[in-house]
N, C-alpha and C positions, 0 to 999 in steps of 0.2 A: 206196394203199388200204391196210387192213390185211386180216391176217390172223392166223386164230385156230384152235387143233390143242386135238384131246382125246385123252391118252394113252390107248390102247388099250389094252398092253400094256408090261413094261422086262423085260432081259434082264441083270445083272450076272455075267460070270463071270471074274474075274481081273484083268486088262487090259483084258475088249471089254465096253461098255456097247453097250448097241441098246435101242435106245424104239420102238415103231413106236404112230404119228399117224396122225388123218382129219382131214382139213380138214374145220373145219363154218361154218357160217354164222350170225356175232353175232349177235344179236336186237337190234340197235341200230349203228348207225358213229359206230367211235371215232372215225374222223379226217375230216376234212372236204376234200373236193380241192379243190386251190388252184386258183384260176383265173387265167387267162392272158390278159393284155388285149393286152401288145402284144409285138415284141421290142423286146431292149435292144439300144443300136447299140454297135458292137463298132470298138474305138480300139487303131490298129495301133501299138506303138510300134515308134518307131525303132531300129538295129540297134543293140547297144552300151551302149544309154539303160540298163541297171539291171547292167551288169559294173562290177564295182571293181577 
């Protein structure tokens, strides 16, 4: 799922950078959820199959 933030404030002092954020709800979905149709079979490789 998507996450959208609004910057509330920032502070820059030498090597210290702080950004204050607030999570917001987007006006429309940015990403569609991926449907999970089923599980894929897992094929186990025999020992040493990928050794060179």
